[in-house]
N, CA, C, O and the ligand as a Tripos MOL2 file, in Angstrom:
@<TRIPOS>MOLECULE
protein
  257   255    65     0     0
PROTEIN
NO_CHARGES

@<TRIPOS>ATOM
      1 N         -30.0010   23.7740   30.6870 N.3       1 MET1
      2 CA        -29.6160   23.9910   29.2880 C.3       1 MET1
      3 C         -29.2090   22.6830   28.6090 C.2       1 MET1
      4 O         -28.5440   21.8340   29.2040 O.2       1 MET1
      5 N         -29.6110   22.5470   27.3920 N.am      2 ALA2
      6 CA        -29.3270   21.3100   26.6740 C.3       2 ALA2
      7 C         -27.8410   21.1580   26.3990 C.2       2 ALA2
      8 O         -27.0790   22.1150   26.2650 O.2       2 ALA2
      9 N         -27.5060   19.9320   26.3270 N.am      3 LYS3
     10 CA        -26.1090   19.6190   26.0170 C.3       3 LYS3
     11 C         -25.7510   20.1690   24.6330 C.2       3 LYS3
     12 O         -26.5500   20.1130   23.6990 O.2       3 LYS3
     13 N         -24.6140   20.6630   24.5350 N.am      4 LYS4
     14 CA        -24.1890   21.1830   23.2240 C.3       4 LYS4
     15 C         -23.9930   20.0090   22.2660 C.2       4 LYS4
     16 O         -23.2370   19.0760   22.5350 O.2       4 LYS4
     17 N         -24.6820   20.0880   21.1670 N.am      5 THR5
     18 CA        -24.5500   18.9860   20.2070 C.3       5 THR5
     19 C         -23.3390   19.2030   19.3140 C.2       5 THR5
     20 O         -23.0250   20.3180   18.8960 O.2       5 THR5
     21 N         -22.6970   18.1250   19.0520 N.am      6 TRP6
     22 CA        -21.5080   18.1810   18.1960 C.3       6 TRP6
     23 C         -21.9500   18.3300   16.7550 C.2       6 TRP6
     24 O         -22.6400   17.4720   16.2050 O.2       6 TRP6
     25 N         -21.5490   19.4140   16.1660 N.am      7 LYS7
     26 CA        -21.8920   19.6270   14.7650 C.3       7 LYS7
     27 C         -20.7490   19.1420   13.9010 C.2       7 LYS7
     28 O         -19.5990   19.5580   14.0480 O.2       7 LYS7
     29 N         -21.0940   18.2730   13.0200 N.am      8 LYS8
     30 CA        -20.0980   17.7710   12.0940 C.3       8 LYS8
     31 C         -19.6760   18.8990   11.1520 C.2       8 LYS8
     32 O         -20.5320   19.5670   10.5730 O.2       8 LYS8
     33 N         -18.4190   19.1100   10.9980 N.am      9 PRO9
     34 CA        -18.0240   20.1740   10.0670 C.3       9 PRO9
     35 C         -18.4790   19.8390    8.6520 C.2       9 PRO9
     36 O         -18.3640   18.6980    8.2050 O.2       9 PRO9
     37 N         -18.9880   20.8270    7.9660 N.am     10 VAL10
     38 CA        -19.5360   20.5850    6.6320 C.3      10 VAL10
     39 C         -18.4140   20.3230    5.6300 C.2      10 VAL10
     40 O         -18.5250   19.4720    4.7470 O.2      10 VAL10
     41 N         -17.3510   21.0680    5.7930 N.am     11 ASN11
     42 CA        -16.2740   20.9330    4.8260 C.3      11 ASN11
     43 C         -15.2260   19.9400    5.2950 C.2      11 ASN11
     44 O         -14.1880   20.3180    5.8390 O.2      11 ASN11
     45 N         -15.5080   18.6860    5.0780 N.am     12 ILE12
     46 CA        -14.5120   17.6670    5.3820 C.3      12 ILE12
     47 C         -13.5990   17.5570    4.1690 C.2      12 ILE12
     48 O         -14.0480   17.2760    3.0580 O.2      12 ILE12
     49 N         -12.3360   17.7800    4.3970 N.am     13 VAL13
     50 CA        -11.4000   17.7100    3.2870 C.3      13 VAL13
     51 C         -10.9490   16.2750    3.1030 C.2      13 VAL13
     52 O         -10.3450   15.6740    3.9920 O.2      13 VAL13
     53 N         -11.2490   15.7470    1.9500 N.am     14 MET14
     54 CA        -10.8900   14.3620    1.6520 C.3      14 MET14
     55 C          -9.9430   14.3030    0.4690 C.2      14 MET14
     56 O         -10.1100   15.0170   -0.5200 O.2      14 MET14
     57 N          -8.9670   13.4600    0.5860 N.am     15 ASP15
     58 CA         -8.0600   13.2370   -0.5310 C.3      15 ASP15
     59 C          -8.7770   12.3730   -1.5550 C.2      15 ASP15
     60 O          -9.2690   11.2950   -1.2220 O.2      15 ASP15
     61 N          -8.8400   12.8260   -2.7700 N.am     16 ILE16
     62 CA         -9.5660   12.0490   -3.7840 C.3      16 ILE16
     63 C          -8.6510   11.4870   -4.8560 C.2      16 ILE16
     64 O          -9.1150   10.9650   -5.8700 O.2      16 ILE16
     65 N          -7.3620   11.5930   -4.6330 N.am     17 GLY17
     66 CA         -6.4350   10.9830   -5.5800 C.3      17 GLY17
     67 C          -5.7880   12.0070   -6.5020 C.2      17 GLY17
     68 O          -6.0870   13.2000   -6.4470 O.2      17 GLY17
     69 N          -4.9030   11.5130   -7.3430 N.am     18 PRO18
     70 CA         -4.1340   12.4140   -8.2060 C.3      18 PRO18
     71 C          -4.9160   12.9050   -9.4120 C.2      18 PRO18
     72 O          -5.8210   12.2320   -9.9060 O.2      18 PRO18
     73 N          -4.5570   14.0680   -9.8660 N.am     19 CYS19
     74 CA         -5.1370   14.6440  -11.0690 C.3      19 CYS19
     75 C          -4.5700   13.9140  -12.2840 C.2      19 CYS19
     76 O          -3.3790   13.6090  -12.3510 O.2      19 CYS19
     77 N          -5.4490   13.6460  -13.2320 N.am     20 LYS20
     78 CA         -5.0660   12.9260  -14.4420 C.3      20 LYS20
     79 C          -3.9900   13.6820  -15.2270 C.2      20 LYS20
     80 O          -3.1470   13.0730  -15.8870 O.2      20 LYS20
     81 N          -4.0290   14.9890  -15.1490 N.am     21 TYR21
     82 CA         -3.1320   15.7910  -15.9810 C.3      21 TYR21
     83 C          -1.8810   16.2590  -15.2540 C.2      21 TYR21
     84 O          -0.7710   16.0540  -15.7460 O.2      21 TYR21
     85 N          -2.0410   16.8880  -14.0830 N.am     22 CYS22
     86 CA         -0.8590   17.4370  -13.4120 C.3      22 CYS22
     87 C          -0.3310   16.4870  -12.3450 C.2      22 CYS22
     88 O           0.7130   16.7460  -11.7460 O.2      22 CYS22
     89 N          -1.0410   15.3950  -12.1030 N.am     23 LYS23
     90 CA         -0.6210   14.3370  -11.1770 C.3      23 LYS23
     91 C          -0.5340   14.7660   -9.7060 C.2      23 LYS23
     92 O          -0.0150   14.0290   -8.8680 O.2      23 LYS23
     93 N          -1.0330   15.9370   -9.4110 N.am     24 LYS24
     94 CA         -1.0400   16.3720   -8.0130 C.3      24 LYS24
     95 C          -2.2460   15.7740   -7.3110 C.2      24 LYS24
     96 O          -3.3060   15.5890   -7.9090 O.2      24 LYS24
     97 N          -2.0650   15.4780   -6.0370 N.am     25 ASP25
     98 CA         -3.1960   14.9720   -5.2670 C.3      25 ASP25
     99 C          -4.2440   16.0690   -5.1060 C.2      25 ASP25
    100 O          -3.9170   17.2300   -4.8610 O.2      25 ASP25
    101 N          -5.4860   15.6860   -5.2480 N.am     26 MET26
    102 CA         -6.5680   16.6500   -5.1310 C.3      26 MET26
    103 C          -7.3770   16.3850   -3.8830 C.2      26 MET26
    104 O          -7.3910   15.2660   -3.3680 O.2      26 MET26
    105 N          -8.0430   17.3990   -3.4000 N.am     27 VAL27
    106 CA         -8.9740   17.2470   -2.2960 C.3      27 VAL27
    107 C         -10.3610   17.6170   -2.7770 C.2      27 VAL27
    108 O         -10.5190   18.3520   -3.7520 O.2      27 VAL27
    109 N         -11.3600   17.1030   -2.0870 N.am     28 ASN28
    110 CA        -12.7340   17.2590   -2.5750 C.3      28 ASN28
    111 C         -13.2490   18.6950   -2.4920 C.2      28 ASN28
    112 O         -14.3260   18.9920   -3.0080 O.2      28 ASN28
    113 N         -12.5040   19.5770   -1.8590 N.am     29 THR29
    114 CA        -12.9480   20.9700   -1.7750 C.3      29 THR29
    115 C         -12.5240   21.7640   -3.0090 C.2      29 THR29
    116 O         -12.9870   22.8840   -3.2210 O.2      29 THR29
    117 N         -11.6560   21.1870   -3.8090 N.am     30 GLU30
    118 CA        -11.2720   21.8290   -5.0580 C.3      30 GLU30
    119 C         -12.3180   21.4960   -6.1070 C.2      30 GLU30
    120 O         -13.0850   20.5470   -5.9410 O.2      30 GLU30
    121 N         -12.3550   22.2720   -7.1900 N.am     31 SER31
    122 CA        -13.2580   21.8730   -8.2650 C.3      31 SER31
    123 C         -12.5350   20.8690   -9.1320 C.2      31 SER31
    124 O         -11.4450   21.1170   -9.6490 O.2      31 SER31
    125 N         -13.1780   19.7320   -9.2710 N.am     32 PHE32
    126 CA        -12.5680   18.6710  -10.0660 C.3      32 PHE32
    127 C         -13.6340   17.9980  -10.9050 C.2      32 PHE32
    128 O         -14.8300   18.1950  -10.6860 O.2      32 PHE32
    129 N         -13.2020   17.2140  -11.8530 N.am     33 VAL33
    130 CA        -14.1280   16.4660  -12.6870 C.3      33 VAL33
    131 C         -13.7480   14.9920  -12.6240 C.2      33 VAL33
    132 O         -12.5810   14.6420  -12.4450 O.2      33 VAL33
    133 N         -14.7600   14.1340  -12.7740 N.am     34 ALA34
    134 CA        -14.5170   12.6960  -12.7830 C.3      34 ALA34
    135 C         -14.8480   12.1750  -14.1700 C.2      34 ALA34
    136 O         -15.8270   12.5900  -14.7900 O.2      34 ALA34
    137 N         -14.0240   11.2670  -14.6400 N.am     35 PHE35
    138 CA        -14.2330   10.7190  -15.9710 C.3      35 PHE35
    139 C         -14.8550    9.3320  -15.9120 C.2      35 PHE35
    140 O         -14.9360    8.7250  -14.8440 O.2      35 PHE35
    141 N         -15.2860    8.8420  -17.0410 N.am     36 TYR36
    142 CA        -15.9340    7.5370  -17.1050 C.3      36 TYR36
    143 C         -14.9950    6.4210  -16.6720 C.2      36 TYR36
    144 O         -15.4280    5.4130  -16.1130 O.2      36 TYR36
    145 N         -13.7010    6.6110  -16.9370 N.am     37 ASP37
    146 CA        -12.7510    5.5710  -16.5480 C.3      37 ASP37
    147 C         -12.3310    5.6970  -15.0880 C.2      37 ASP37
    148 O         -11.3480    5.0920  -14.6580 O.2      37 ASP37
    149 N         -13.0820    6.4860  -14.3350 N.am     38 LYS38
    150 CA        -12.8850    6.6630  -12.8930 C.3      38 LYS38
    151 C         -11.6560    7.4840  -12.5370 C.2      38 LYS38
    152 O         -11.3150    7.6150  -11.3610 O.2      38 LYS38
    153 N         -11.0000    8.0300  -13.5290 N.am     39 SER39
    154 CA         -9.9100    8.9360  -13.2160 C.3      39 SER39
    155 C         -10.5160   10.3130  -12.9360 C.2      39 SER39
    156 O         -11.6510   10.6030  -13.3140 O.2      39 SER39
    157 N          -9.7380   11.1360  -12.2720 N.am     40 LYS40
    158 CA        -10.2360   12.4630  -11.9200 C.3      40 LYS40
    159 C          -9.2000   13.5080  -12.2770 C.2      40 LYS40
    160 O          -8.0120   13.2120  -12.4010 O.2      40 LYS40
    161 N          -9.6620   14.7180  -12.4390 N.am     41 ALA41
    162 CA         -8.7480   15.7980  -12.7830 C.3      41 ALA41
    163 C          -9.2830   17.1220  -12.2730 C.2      41 ALA41
    164 O         -10.4870   17.2850  -12.0780 O.2      41 ALA41
    165 N          -8.3940   18.0490  -12.0600 N.am     42 HIS42
    166 CA         -8.8180   19.4060  -11.7250 C.3      42 HIS42
    167 C          -9.6740   19.9360  -12.8660 C.2      42 HIS42
    168 O          -9.4310   19.6300  -14.0330 O.2      42 HIS42
    169 N         -10.6460   20.7110  -12.5260 N.am     43 TYR43
    170 CA        -11.4740   21.3380  -13.5490 C.3      43 TYR43
    171 C         -10.6030   22.2200  -14.4320 C.2      43 TYR43
    172 O         -10.7390   22.2280  -15.6550 O.2      43 TYR43
    173 N          -9.7100   22.9600  -13.7930 N.am     44 GLU44
    174 CA         -8.8330   23.8630  -14.5400 C.3      44 GLU44
    175 C          -7.9220   23.0910  -15.4970 C.2      44 GLU44
    176 O          -7.7080   23.5100  -16.6350 O.2      44 GLU44
    177 N          -7.3960   21.9770  -15.0330 N.am     45 CYS45
    178 CA         -6.5180   21.1600  -15.8750 C.3      45 CYS45
    179 C          -7.2820   20.6140  -17.0700 C.2      45 CYS45
    180 O          -6.7600   20.5590  -18.1830 O.2      45 CYS45
    181 N          -8.5260   20.2100  -16.8270 N.am     46 MET46
    182 CA         -9.3420   19.6720  -17.9060 C.3      46 MET46
    183 C          -9.6150   20.7520  -18.9490 C.2      46 MET46
    184 O          -9.5470   20.5050  -20.1530 O.2      46 MET46
    185 N          -9.9250   21.9530  -18.4620 N.am     47 LYS47
    186 CA        -10.1800   23.0780  -19.3540 C.3      47 LYS47
    187 C          -8.9480   23.3710  -20.2040 C.2      47 LYS47
    188 O          -9.0450   23.6010  -21.4090 O.2      47 LYS47
    189 N          -7.7910   23.3560  -19.5520 N.am     48 ALA48
    190 CA         -6.5390   23.6430  -20.2450 C.3      48 ALA48
    191 C          -6.2780   22.5810  -21.3090 C.2      48 ALA48
    192 O          -5.8620   22.8890  -22.4270 O.2      48 ALA48
    193 N          -6.5280   21.3300  -20.9410 N.am     49 GLU49
    194 CA         -6.3210   20.2190  -21.8670 C.3      49 GLU49
    195 C          -7.2860   20.3320  -23.0430 C.2      49 GLU49
    196 O          -6.9190   20.0860  -24.1920 O.2      49 GLU49
    197 N          -8.5100   20.7030  -22.7370 N.am     50 ASP50
    198 CA         -9.5340   20.9000  -23.7580 C.3      50 ASP50
    199 C          -9.0970   21.9530  -24.7650 C.2      50 ASP50
    200 O          -9.2220   21.7680  -25.9750 O.2      50 ASP50
    201 N          -8.5860   23.0520  -24.2480 N.am     51 ALA51
    202 CA         -8.1370   24.1540  -25.0950 C.3      51 ALA51
    203 C          -6.9960   23.6930  -25.9840 C.2      51 ALA51
    204 O          -6.9200   24.0510  -27.1590 O.2      51 ALA51
    205 N          -6.1070   22.8920  -25.4030 N.am     52 LYS52
    206 CA         -4.9610   22.3680  -26.1540 C.3      52 LYS52
    207 C          -5.4410   21.4890  -27.3060 C.2      52 LYS52
    208 O          -4.9470   21.5770  -28.4310 O.2      52 LYS52
    209 N          -6.4240   20.6350  -26.9880 N.am     53 GLN53
    210 CA         -6.9850   19.7370  -28.0040 C.3      53 GLN53
    211 C          -7.6010   20.5420  -29.1320 C.2      53 GLN53
    212 O          -7.4000   20.2430  -30.3100 O.2      53 GLN53
    213 N          -8.3500   21.5610  -28.7610 N.am     54 GLN54
    214 CA         -9.0010   22.4250  -29.7490 C.3      54 GLN54
    215 C          -7.9550   23.0530  -30.6350 C.2      54 GLN54
    216 O          -8.0940   23.0910  -31.8570 O.2      54 GLN54
    217 N          -6.9100   23.5430  -30.0080 N.am     55 GLN55
    218 CA         -5.8170   24.1770  -30.7190 C.3      55 GLN55
    219 C          -5.2160   23.1960  -31.7160 C.2      55 GLN55
    220 O          -4.9580   23.5350  -32.8710 O.2      55 GLN55
    221 N          -4.9990   21.9720  -31.2410 N.am     56 ALA56
    222 CA         -4.4120   20.9320  -32.0780 C.3      56 ALA56
    223 C          -5.3180   20.6350  -33.2590 C.2      56 ALA56
    224 O          -4.8490   20.4840  -34.3870 O.2      56 ALA56
    225 N          -6.5950   20.5520  -33.0050 N.am     57 ASN57
    226 CA         -7.5640   20.2910  -34.0660 C.3      57 ASN57
    227 C          -7.5510   21.4130  -35.0960 C.2      57 ASN57
    228 O          -7.5730   21.1790  -36.3040 O.2      57 ASN57
    229 N          -7.5140   22.6310  -34.5840 N.am     58 ASN58
    230 CA         -7.5040   23.7870  -35.4810 C.3      58 ASN58
    231 C          -6.2580   23.7640  -36.3650 C.2      58 ASN58
    232 O          -6.3270   23.9660  -37.5770 O.2      58 ASN58
    233 N          -5.1290   23.5140  -35.7280 N.am     59 ASN59
    234 CA         -3.8780   23.4750  -36.4810 C.3      59 ASN59
    235 C          -3.9440   22.3840  -37.5440 C.2      59 ASN59
    236 O          -3.4980   22.5550  -38.6790 O.2      59 ASN59
    237 N          -4.5190   21.2560  -37.1320 N.am     60 HIS60
    238 CA         -4.5840   20.1190  -38.0240 C.3      60 HIS60
    239 C          -5.4260   20.4500  -39.2510 C.2      60 HIS60
    240 O          -5.0210   20.1740  -40.3800 O.2      60 HIS60
    241 N          -6.5910   21.0380  -39.0310 N.am     61 SER61
    242 CA         -7.4750   21.3310  -40.1460 C.3      61 SER61
    243 C          -6.8560   22.3560  -41.0840 C.2      61 SER61
    244 O          -7.1660   22.3930  -42.2750 O.2      61 SER61
    245 N          -5.9780   23.1880  -40.5330 N.am     62 GLN62
    246 CA         -5.3330   24.1830  -41.3890 C.3      62 GLN62
    247 C          -4.3070   23.5140  -42.3090 C.2      62 GLN62
    248 O          -4.0000   24.0210  -43.3880 O.2      62 GLN62
    249 N          -3.7890   22.3780  -41.8680 N.am     63 ASP63
    250 CA         -2.7820   21.6740  -42.6550 C.3      63 ASP63
    251 C          -3.3770   21.0640  -43.9080 C.2      63 ASP63
    252 O          -2.7100   20.9340  -44.9350 O.2      63 ASP63
    253 N          -4.6500   20.6900  -43.8060 N.am     64 ILE64
    254 CA         -5.2760   20.0050  -44.9290 C.3      64 ILE64
    255 C          -5.6190   20.9710  -46.0720 C.2      64 ILE64
    256 O          -6.1540   20.5490  -47.0980 O.2      64 ILE64
    257 ZN         -4.4510   19.1220  -12.1080 Zn       65 ZN65
@<TRIPOS>BOND
     1     1     2 1
     2     2     3 1
     3     3     4 2
     4     3     5 am
     5     5     6 1
     6     6     7 1
     7     7     8 2
     8     7     9 am
     9     9    10 1
    10    10    11 1
    11    11    12 2
    12    11    13 am
    13    13    14 1
    14    14    15 1
    15    15    16 2
    16    15    17 am
    17    17    18 1
    18    18    19 1
    19    19    20 2
    20    19    21 am
    21    21    22 1
    22    22    23 1
    23    23    24 2
    24    23    25 am
    25    25    26 1
    26    26    27 1
    27    27    28 2
    28    27    29 am
    29    29    30 1
    30    30    31 1
    31    31    32 2
    32    31    33 am
    33    33    34 1
    34    34    35 1
    35    35    36 2
    36    35    37 am
    37    37    38 1
    38    38    39 1
    39    39    40 2
    40    39    41 am
    41    41    42 1
    42    42    43 1
    43    43    44 2
    44    43    45 am
    45    45    46 1
    46    46    47 1
    47    47    48 2
    48    47    49 am
    49    49    50 1
    50    50    51 1
    51    51    52 2
    52    51    53 am
    53    53    54 1
    54    54    55 1
    55    55    56 2
    56    55    57 am
    57    57    58 1
    58    58    59 1
    59    59    60 2
    60    59    61 am
    61    61    62 1
    62    62    63 1
    63    63    64 2
    64    63    65 am
    65    65    66 1
    66    66    67 1
    67    67    68 2
    68    67    69 am
    69    69    70 1
    70    70    71 1
    71    71    72 2
    72    71    73 am
    73    73    74 1
    74    74    75 1
    75    75    76 2
    76    75    77 am
    77    77    78 1
    78    78    79 1
    79    79    80 2
    80    79    81 am
    81    81    82 1
    82    82    83 1
    83    83    84 2
    84    83    85 am
    85    85    86 1
    86    86    87 1
    87    87    88 2
    88    87    89 am
    89    89    90 1
    90    90    91 1
    91    91    92 2
    92    91    93 am
    93    93    94 1
    94    94    95 1
    95    95    96 2
    96    95    97 am
    97    97    98 1
    98    98    99 1
    99    99   100 2
   100    99   101 am
   101   101   102 1
   102   102   103 1
   103   103   104 2
   104   103   105 am
   105   105   106 1
   106   106   107 1
   107   107   108 2
   108   107   109 am
   109   109   110 1
   110   110   111 1
   111   111   112 2
   112   111   113 am
   113   113   114 1
   114   114   115 1
   115   115   116 2
   116   115   117 am
   117   117   118 1
   118   118   119 1
   119   119   120 2
   120   119   121 am
   121   121   122 1
   122   122   123 1
   123   123   124 2
   124   123   125 am
   125   125   126 1
   126   126   127 1
   127   127   128 2
   128   127   129 am
   129   129   130 1
   130   130   131 1
   131   131   132 2
   132   131   133 am
   133   133   134 1
   134   134   135 1
   135   135   136 2
   136   135   137 am
   137   137   138 1
   138   138   139 1
   139   139   140 2
   140   139   141 am
   141   141   142 1
   142   142   143 1
   143   143   144 2
   144   143   145 am
   145   145   146 1
   146   146   147 1
   147   147   148 2
   148   147   149 am
   149   149   150 1
   150   150   151 1
   151   151   152 2
   152   151   153 am
   153   153   154 1
   154   154   155 1
   155   155   156 2
   156   155   157 am
   157   157   158 1
   158   158   159 1
   159   159   160 2
   160   159   161 am
   161   161   162 1
   162   162   163 1
   163   163   164 2
   164   163   165 am
   165   165   166 1
   166   166   167 1
   167   167   168 2
   168   167   169 am
   169   169   170 1
   170   170   171 1
   171   171   172 2
   172   171   173 am
   173   173   174 1
   174   174   175 1
   175   175   176 2
   176   175   177 am
   177   177   178 1
   178   178   179 1
   179   179   180 2
   180   179   181 am
   181   181   182 1
   182   182   183 1
   183   183   184 2
   184   183   185 am
   185   185   186 1
   186   186   187 1
   187   187   188 2
   188   187   189 am
   189   189   190 1
   190   190   191 1
   191   191   192 2
   192   191   193 am
   193   193   194 1
   194   194   195 1
   195   195   196 2
   196   195   197 am
   197   197   198 1
   198   198   199 1
   199   199   200 2
   200   199   201 am
   201   201   202 1
   202   202   203 1
   203   203   204 2
   204   203   205 am
   205   205   206 1
   206   206   207 1
   207   207   208 2
   208   207   209 am
   209   209   210 1
   210   210   211 1
   211   211   212 2
   212   211   213 am
   213   213   214 1
   214   214   215 1
   215   215   216 2
   216   215   217 am
   217   217   218 1
   218   218   219 1
   219   219   220 2
   220   219   221 am
   221   221   222 1
   222   222   223 1
   223   223   224 2
   224   223   225 am
   225   225   226 1
   226   226   227 1
   227   227   228 2
   228   227   229 am
   229   229   230 1
   230   230   231 1
   231   231   232 2
   232   231   233 am
   233   233   234 1
   234   234   235 1
   235   235   236 2
   236   235   237 am
   237   237   238 1
   238   238   239 1
   239   239   240 2
   240   239   241 am
   241   241   242 1
   242   242   243 1
   243   243   244 2
   244   243   245 am
   245   245   246 1
   246   246   247 1
   247   247   248 2
   248   247   249 am
   249   249   250 1
   250   250   251 1
   251   251   252 2
   252   251   253 am
   253   253   254 1
   254   254   255 1
   255   255   256 2
@<TRIPOS>SUBSTRUCTURE
     1 MET1         2 RESIDUE 1 A MET
     2 ALA2         6 RESIDUE 1 A ALA
     3 LYS3        10 RESIDUE 1 A LYS
     4 LYS4        14 RESIDUE 1 A LYS
     5 THR5        18 RESIDUE 1 A THR
     6 TRP6        22 RESIDUE 1 A TRP
     7 LYS7        26 RESIDUE 1 A LYS
     8 LYS8        30 RESIDUE 1 A LYS
     9 PRO9        34 RESIDUE 1 A PRO
    10 VAL10       38 RESIDUE 1 A VAL
    11 ASN11       42 RESIDUE 1 A ASN
    12 ILE12       46 RESIDUE 1 A ILE
    13 VAL13       50 RESIDUE 1 A VAL
    14 MET14       54 RESIDUE 1 A MET
    15 ASP15       58 RESIDUE 1 A ASP
    16 ILE16       62 RESIDUE 1 A ILE
    17 GLY17       66 RESIDUE 1 A GLY
    18 PRO18       70 RESIDUE 1 A PRO
    19 CYS19       74 RESIDUE 1 A CYS
    20 LYS20       78 RESIDUE 1 A LYS
    21 TYR21       82 RESIDUE 1 A TYR
    22 CYS22       86 RESIDUE 1 A CYS
    23 LYS23       90 RESIDUE 1 A LYS
    24 LYS24       94 RESIDUE 1 A LYS
    25 ASP25       98 RESIDUE 1 A ASP
    26 MET26      102 RESIDUE 1 A MET
    27 VAL27      106 RESIDUE 1 A VAL
    28 ASN28      110 RESIDUE 1 A ASN
    29 THR29      114 RESIDUE 1 A THR
    30 GLU30      118 RESIDUE 1 A GLU
    31 SER31      122 RESIDUE 1 A SER
    32 PHE32      126 RESIDUE 1 A PHE
    33 VAL33      130 RESIDUE 1 A VAL
    34 ALA34      134 RESIDUE 1 A ALA
    35 PHE35      138 RESIDUE 1 A PHE
    36 TYR36      142 RESIDUE 1 A TYR
    37 ASP37      146 RESIDUE 1 A ASP
    38 LYS38      150 RESIDUE 1 A LYS
    39 SER39      154 RESIDUE 1 A SER
    40 LYS40      158 RESIDUE 1 A LYS
    41 ALA41      162 RESIDUE 1 A ALA
    42 HIS42      166 RESIDUE 1 A HIS
    43 TYR43      170 RESIDUE 1 A TYR
    44 GLU44      174 RESIDUE 1 A GLU
    45 CYS45      178 RESIDUE 1 A CYS
    46 MET46      182 RESIDUE 1 A MET
    47 LYS47      186 RESIDUE 1 A LYS
    48 ALA48      190 RESIDUE 1 A ALA
    49 GLU49      194 RESIDUE 1 A GLU
    50 ASP50      198 RESIDUE 1 A ASP
    51 ALA51      202 RESIDUE 1 A ALA
    52 LYS52      206 RESIDUE 1 A LYS
    53 GLN53      210 RESIDUE 1 A GLN
    54 GLN54      214 RESIDUE 1 A GLN
    55 GLN55      218 RESIDUE 1 A GLN
    56 ALA56      222 RESIDUE 1 A ALA
    57 ASN57      226 RESIDUE 1 A ASN
    58 ASN58      230 RESIDUE 1 A ASN
    59 ASN59      234 RESIDUE 1 A ASN
    60 HIS60      238 RESIDUE 1 A HIS
    61 SER61      242 RESIDUE 1 A SER
    62 GLN62      246 RESIDUE 1 A GLN
    63 ASP63      250 RESIDUE 1 A ASP
    64 ILE64      254 RESIDUE 1 A ILE
    65 ZN65       257 GROUP 0 **** ****
């Protein structure tokens, strides 16, 4: 019988640094986004920030 080959685990958890928004360390198994300035953030945090920005824009346009 052939020697059992060592299978590399597919899900290697790697630390990819802190989230731009919540500052928590992220791992590559989470859903995250990378920005042009090489910073990274949780996908959820980015979505939340996006919603906040939209809200701010909406409020702003109502002021005018
Ligand atoms: Zn985050």
